[in-house]
N, C-alpha and C positions, 0 to 999 in steps of 0.2 A: 792757421787756418785764416783765408778770407773769410767774409759775410758770405758773399756768395756760398761759398763751399760748403763753407756754416749751414744756409737752408737745402744745398742740394743734399747733402748729408741726410738733413731731418729729414726733408721730404721724403730721399729712399728707405729713410729708417720706416715711415710710418708707413709705408708701400711695401714691405719687409722686399726688400730686394739687396739689402744690403751683404758682404759679406760677414766672418764672426767676426773676424778684426776689426772692421768697423764699426759694428753693432755695438762691441764692446765700447772702444772710443763714445759712443754716441751716449750709451746708458750712462757712462761716469758724467758726460755733460750736462745728462739731464738731470743727475743727484747732488749736482752744484748749481743750476740754470733753471729756476722755477718759469721764465721764459719762452726758455728753450721746448719747455717740456709742452707750455701751454702751443707752440707752435705744432710742433708733434701731435696734438689733439686734435689741432682744426685740421692739418693734413689728414689725421685718419678718420673725419668728418666728412670731409670730402670724397674718399676712398671708398667709404661706405657707398653714398649717394650715388657714383658712380659707377659700385659693384648690383646695385639693382637693374641696371641696365646692359652689363654685357659682364659675362662671366672677367675673374680677373687676373691677366694674363703677366708672367715675369716677364720684364723688358730687355733688350739687349744686353747684354755687358757693359759694350760702349754709349750706352744712353748718360750713365753719372761724368764721364766725359764732355762729351758733346755738349750735357746742358751744364758746366763750368764754362767750356771756352764762349757758352753764349752769353754766360751771365758777364763772363769779366770784358765780353766786348762791347755788352751792354752797358761798361762802365755806370756812373751815377743812376742813370737813366734805369739801370733792371735793380735799382730800390723803389720804385717806384710800384705805390700799392696801387692793387685796383678790385672795383666793385664784384662779387660775382652774386650767382642767385640767391649761393645758400646763405646770403647774409653775414658772410663773415670775410675777412682781412686779406688776402697772398701774398706774400712774395712772389715778387715776376720769375727769381728762379724758380722758385717752387712751381709758379703756374707754369713754368716751361714743360718741367718733369713732367707734370699732370696732363698736358694736352699731347707732350711725347707718349706715354702710357696710355691716353686714351686714341691717338694715331693707332697704339699696334696693337691696341684691342679690338678698333676696329678693321684691319688689316686680316689680323686674326679671324676674327667673326664671317668675314665675307669670305675668306679660303674654306674656311669651317662647313658653312650653306653649302659652297657649290661643292665640295668632298661631298656632301651629306646628298644632294640633289642627285649628285651620279652613283652615290652608293644605294640612294633609295630607287634608281630606276634600273637600277643592273639587281637588284633585290626582285623589284619588281618580276624584269623579264626572266629569272631565273625558277621564281616560284611560278610564275604563269606557264613556262616552260616545263616545270617537274607537275604539277596538276594536269597540263593535256600529257603529258609522259604517262601519270599514272594513269589517267584515264582510259586512254590506249591500254596499257598491261593488263587493265580490270576485265575492258571489253574481251580484250584478246583472253585473258585465262579463264573469263566464263565460257567463251565460243568452247573453248578446249574444252572446258570442264563438263559442257553439254554434247560433244562430241564425242567426249571419252565416253560419257555414260549412256547414248545412243548405241555405240559400240559394243560395249560390254552385255547392254540390255538385246541387240540384233545376234550378237553371239551368242548369249545363253539361249533365245529362242530357237536359234539353226542347232542347237544342240540338243531340245527340246524334241522337237520336230525330227530330227534326226533318229533321235531315239525310238519317241512313237510310230514312226514311218519305217524301221527297220524289227519290231518289235514283231516275232509272227505269231506271237497271240492276242494282239491288239485288236479291239474292235472296231468296227469299220463301218458305215452305211453310211448310205445315200439320206439325205434329209427331204423331206416333202415340202414343197408349194403350198401356202395357203390362198384364202381370194385375195391378199394384201399382198402378195407376192411379186405382181404382176411383172411375170416373167421370171422372176428369181432362182439360182438353183444353189444348192449346197451339198459337198458332202463332210463326214467329221470320221473321226477316228482318238481311240483313247487307249492307252496301255494301262497297264495295271502296276508295273516291274518299275516303270518309269515315272509314275504319276503325273503323267501333263497329258493333254488333250490338243487335237490338229484341226482348225476347223478351215476352210477354202469356201467362201460365198463369192459368189458370180451374178452378176447382170441384175444388181440393186438398184433400185431406184435414190433417183437425190433426195435429200428429204431438209424442211425449212431448215431455218438458222436453230442454232440453238439443239439441234437433233442431231440422236446417233441411232446405229445400229450396234445393239449388248448382242452377244451368245452368253447365257444363262443353263447351268448345269444342275439338277436337281438328284436324289434318287426317287426308287419306285412309288415312295412315299409322296413324293413334291417338298420334300427339306430344300433346302437350298445348301449347294455344293458349292461352287465356282463360278464366277460368271468373266466375262472379260471382256472390253473396249475395243470398238471395231475402226480401222483409219482404211473408208473406202476409195479408191484412186478415183482417173476421172471416167473410168469406163463402169464403172459400178462394182467394181471386184474390191476380196476385202480376205487377207488372212491373218490368222490369228493363232496363236501359239500361248497356252498357261499352263502354268501348272495346279493339280488336284488335291485335295491334303490328303496323306498316307490313309491305305485304307479303305479311301472312300469308293464306291461304285457307282459313279452317273450311270441312269434308266433314264432321264428326261434330256432334248436338249431341244432351245429353244431360242431362234434371233429374235428379236423385239426390237421394233422401232419404236426409242422412246428419248425423254428429255437426255440432256448434259446431266443437270444435277437429279437424275434420277435417282430413289433409293439402291444402291447396290445388290443386293437380295431382292425385295419385290419388284422391280423397273413395271411401271405402268405402260402403257400403248398396244398397240397391236400386234399380233405373232405374223412372223411373214415367214418364216420356216421353223419346221420341227423333225424330232426323230424319234425314236426308241432304240436301245440296246440291246429289247427283252425282244 
């Protein structure tokens, strides 16, 4: 083994890049040659310093051959000693090996950074796309859910109204306007068999923001039975259909202009229309 080959093998051993047979040869040399052991220790110290700034990469398989060839071409000059920042003396062949490994590290690190940038950009695009799609799906589901609820509510109200209006024993009456009606009129029907009521209100005056018309049913003693909020269209008409408790007998019907947050049982406000089933 030439001195150049010896130094290259020691440097590669310190870097952990040797094959199993070469490792056995170097370890036998270390047990019999204290100077070789000292050189390996110096290589390891330099390797650890470099590893602080870049992850250790295994050099190409042909690195040893290139280092040995370079050392042979260098002749005596390859045996010169160089001063390096870590305060150690490193053989030229070992220095060549270290420089080659650092070059490999730099190239690999640059490639990984470029790949990482590409992967990050792709991941960002995918996440943004998924987030936008999720928002769209959530909005669509919410819209579909609201539409489904509205359709179910409308279907239920239609069934109740049909049951009331086709009941031959349903109580029907015209509501009387009060001084607060301003031309509004209305009619009311209630079915005991369907436990439901229907009201048809016409010509209601516009109310201030935060107010609404509400229909309230009570028994002949004035006890609360049920109530319904109204949705008035652009010409002041409103149609309400709602259930009443089983066994109840509404006697008094009033339409009140009240606040949106008014108490359900005792809403405060002027009575616009009223009627009695007695």
